[in-house]
C-alpha positions in Angstrom: -214.7 -18.0 -131.5 -216.9 -20.9 -132.5 -217.5 -23.9 -130.2 -215.5 -26.1 -132.5 -212.6 -23.7 -132.5 -212.7 -23.5 -128.7 -212.6 -27.3 -128.6 -209.7 -27.5 -131.0 -207.6 -24.8 -129.4 -206.3 -26.9 -126.6 -205.3 -29.7 -128.8 -203.0 -27.0 -130.7 -201.4 -26.4 -127.5 -200.4 -29.8 -126.7 -196.5 -29.9 -126.2 -194.6 -31.7 -129.0 -192.0 -32.8 -126.3 -192.5 -33.3 -122.5 -189.4 -32.4 -120.2 -188.8 -33.8 -116.7 -185.8 -33.3 -114.4 -184.8 -35.9 -111.7 -181.4 -36.3 -110.1 -179.1 -35.0 -112.9 -181.3 -36.6 -115.6 -183.3 -34.4 -118.0 -185.9 -36.7 -119.8 -187.0 -35.4 -123.1 -190.0 -37.3 -124.4 -191.1 -36.7 -128.0 -194.9 -36.6 -128.2 -195.8 -35.7 -131.8 -198.3 -38.5 -132.4 -198.6 -40.7 -134.2 -194.9 -41.3 -135.3 -193.0 -38.3 -134.2 -192.6 -37.1 -137.8 -189.9 -34.4 -138.1 -190.9 -30.9 -139.1 -189.8 -27.4 -138.2 -192.2 -27.3 -135.1 -190.8 -30.5 -133.6 -187.2 -29.3 -134.3 -188.0 -26.0 -132.6 -189.3 -28.0 -129.5 -186.0 -30.2 -129.5 -183.7 -27.3 -129.7 -185.4 -25.5 -126.9 -185.3 -28.4 -124.7 -181.7 -28.9 -125.6 -180.9 -25.3 -124.7 -182.7 -25.8 -121.3 -180.8 -29.0 -120.6 -177.3 -27.5 -121.4 -177.9 -24.2 -119.4 -179.0 -26.3 -116.2 -175.5 -27.1 -114.4 -177.3 -29.7 -112.4 -178.0 -31.8 -115.4 -175.6 -34.6 -116.5 -177.6 -36.7 -118.8 -180.2 -36.0 -121.6 -182.4 -38.8 -122.0 -184.3 -38.6 -125.3 -187.3 -41.1 -125.6 -190.7 -41.2 -127.2 -194.4 -41.7 -125.9 -195.5 -42.9 -129.4 -195.3 -46.5 -130.6 -192.2 -45.6 -132.5 -189.0 -43.6 -131.6 -189.1 -41.4 -134.7 -190.1 -42.4 -138.2 -188.1 -39.6 -139.9 -189.1 -36.5 -142.0 -192.8 -35.7 -142.1 -194.5 -37.3 -145.0 -197.1 -34.7 -145.7 -194.0 -32.1 -145.8 -192.4 -34.4 -148.2 -195.4 -34.5 -150.5 -195.8 -30.7 -150.5 -192.1 -30.3 -151.1 -191.7 -32.4 -154.3 -194.4 -30.5 -155.9 -192.6 -27.2 -156.4 -189.1 -25.8 -156.5 -189.9 -23.7 -153.4 -191.2 -26.8 -151.7 -187.7 -28.5 -152.4 -186.0 -25.5 -150.9 -188.1 -25.7 -147.7 -187.2 -29.5 -147.4 -183.4 -28.7 -147.9 -183.8 -26.1 -145.2 -185.2 -28.7 -142.9 -182.5 -31.1 -143.6 -179.9 -28.4 -142.8 -181.8 -27.7 -139.5 -181.7 -31.5 -138.7 -177.9 -31.5 -139.3 -177.4 -28.6 -137.0 -179.7 -30.2 -134.3 -177.8 -33.5 -134.6 -174.4 -31.7 -134.3 -175.7 -29.9 -131.2 -176.7 -33.1 -129.6 -173.3 -34.8 -130.5 -171.3 -31.9 -129.0 -173.5 -31.1 -126.0 -171.7 -31.0 -122.6 -174.0 -33.7 -121.4 -174.2 -37.3 -122.0 -177.0 -38.0 -124.3 -179.0 -41.2 -124.2 -181.5 -42.3 -126.8 -184.1 -44.9 -125.7 -185.4 -46.6 -128.9 -188.6 -48.5 -128.1 -190.0 -48.7 -131.6 -189.0 -47.7 -135.2 -186.0 -45.3 -135.6 -185.9 -44.9 -139.3 -184.2 -42.2 -141.6 -184.0 -38.9 -139.7 -185.3 -40.8 -136.5 -182.1 -42.9 -136.5 -179.9 -40.0 -137.4 -181.1 -38.3 -134.2 -180.3 -41.4 -132.2 -176.8 -41.7 -133.9 -176.0 -38.1 -132.7 -176.5 -39.4 -129.2 -173.6 -40.7 -127.1 -175.5 -43.8 -126.0 -178.3 -45.9 -127.6 -180.4 -48.6 -125.9 -183.2 -50.3 -128.1 -185.7 -52.9 -127.5 -185.1 -56.2 -129.2 -188.2 -55.6 -131.3 -187.2 -52.0 -132.5 -186.4 -51.4 -136.2 -183.6 -49.1 -137.0 -182.3 -48.3 -140.4 -181.6 -45.7 -143.1 -183.9 -46.7 -145.9 -183.7 -43.4 -147.9 -182.2 -45.2 -150.9 -185.5 -47.0 -151.6 -186.9 -43.5 -152.2 -184.0 -42.5 -154.3 -182.8 -40.2 -151.5 -179.9 -40.0 -149.0 -179.5 -39.9 -145.1 -178.4 -36.4 -145.3 -178.9 -35.3 -141.6 -175.5 -36.6 -140.8 -176.5 -40.3 -141.1 -174.0 -41.4 -143.7 -171.2 -39.8 -141.8 -172.1 -40.9 -138.1 -173.1 -44.4 -139.2 -169.8 -44.9 -141.1 -167.7 -43.7 -138.2 -169.6 -45.9 -135.8 -169.7 -49.3 -137.5 -167.1 -48.9 -140.3 -167.4 -48.5 -144.1 -168.2 -52.1 -144.7 -171.4 -52.3 -142.5 -172.3 -48.8 -143.5 -172.3 -49.8 -147.1 -174.4 -52.9 -146.4 -177.0 -50.8 -144.4 -177.2 -47.5 -146.5 -176.7 -48.9 -150.0 -178.9 -52.0 -149.2 -181.6 -49.7 -147.4 -181.6 -52.4 -144.8 -183.7 -52.3 -141.6 -182.5 -54.1 -138.4 -184.2 -55.2 -135.4 -182.6 -54.0 -132.0 -180.8 -57.1 -131.4 -179.1 -57.1 -134.6 -178.2 -53.5 -134.3 -176.5 -54.4 -131.0 -174.5 -57.1 -132.8 -173.3 -54.7 -135.3 -172.7 -51.9 -133.0 -175.4 -49.5 -134.0 -176.6 -49.7 -130.4 -174.7 -50.4 -127.3 -177.5 -52.3 -125.4 -180.6 -54.1 -126.5 -183.3 -55.6 -124.2 -186.9 -57.0 -124.4 -189.4 -54.2 -125.1 -191.0 -54.8 -121.6 -187.7 -54.1 -119.8 -186.6 -51.1 -121.9 -188.0 -48.1 -119.9 -186.6 -49.5 -116.6 -183.2 -50.2 -118.2 -182.9 -46.8 -119.8 -183.9 -45.0 -116.7 -181.4 -47.1 -114.5 -178.7 -46.4 -117.1 -179.3 -42.5 -117.1 -179.4 -42.4 -113.3 -176.2 -44.4 -113.0 -174.3 -42.1 -115.4 -175.9 -38.9 -113.8 -174.0 -39.8 -110.6 -170.6 -38.8 -112.5 -169.2 -35.3 -112.7 -170.5 -33.5 -115.7 -167.2 -31.7 -116.4 -165.4 -34.9 -116.4 -168.0 -36.4 -118.8 -167.9 -33.4 -121.1 -164.0 -33.6 -121.3 -164.3 -37.2 -122.1 -166.6 -36.6 -124.9 -164.4 -33.9 -126.3 -161.2 -36.2 -126.3 -163.2 -39.0 -127.9 -164.2 -36.6 -130.6 -160.6 -35.6 -131.0 -159.6 -39.3 -131.5 -162.0 -39.3 -134.6 -160.7 -35.9 -135.9 -157.4 -36.3 -137.9 -156.8 -32.5 -137.6 -157.0 -32.7 -133.6 -154.3 -33.5 -131.2 -156.2 -35.7 -128.8 -153.3 -36.3 -126.6 -152.9 -32.6 -126.0 -156.5 -32.2 -125.4 -156.2 -35.1 -122.7 -153.5 -33.0 -120.9 -155.4 -29.7 -121.3 -158.6 -31.2 -119.9 -156.9 -33.0 -117.1 -155.2 -29.8 -116.0 -158.6 -28.0 -116.0 -160.3 -30.9 -114.0 -157.4 -31.2 -111.4 -157.9 -27.4 -110.7 -161.5 -27.8 -109.7 -162.2 -28.1 -106.1 -164.9 -30.8 -106.7 -162.4 -32.9 -108.4 -159.7 -32.8 -105.6 -162.3 -33.4 -103.0 -163.4 -36.6 -105.0 -159.7 -37.8 -105.4 -159.0 -37.0 -101.8 -162.1 -39.1 -100.6 -161.0 -41.9 -103.0 -157.5 -41.9 -101.6 -158.8 -41.9 -98.0 -161.0 -44.9 -98.5 -158.2 -46.8 -100.3 -155.9 -46.1 -97.4 -158.2 -48.0 -95.0 
């Protein structure tokens, strides 16, 4: 091995995501400098981290964030350049988009509360990742949008579907068909994110939010997520799901202990 190769080898081993666990919160920090461009390697890392979080019964909240100046700027531009050159490249790009759809669907249905901390730009596939999360908190100064129409493309990793369900068809048409990019404060006003704070306050606010939610029982939160999803699915009977989940929760010893403790406090 040459000296240059030896020096380069540690750089190749730098993780694309950093994982940390604390008090029921699994913090997943994307670290593919400079802009967390989405490619197969980053998707692999995100999927592996999601597997680890879901498998750990002590985890209630998955907190997705970035250590780059942006949250995620979408698909890797170098990969896109290669992909438009040949039919085989286009097939590779479509395969990545399908993978991004599956990753977003897994985030959406995970038995955890998922929180996206958006400190910088979340564009295209980056916003699609955030839209798949249950909760989004953004810096006032962040930039969010689905600008694919400007390239003659489409937000195809679930963006057109989730954005429409989230903000309604009128606002979705404005943002998607107009390729409009918003700051975090405007995104909160339109309902794309639930909270917006100054950038300097964002990390602390996101940590506090994740820690607060992590104090709640994971099973109850997972049941709530499934019932909310049922409300959006015309083929699901959400009322029946409420009864089924309530039956399941009441049969858990931990739930009965919480209810008993609440009743004892109320009787004082």
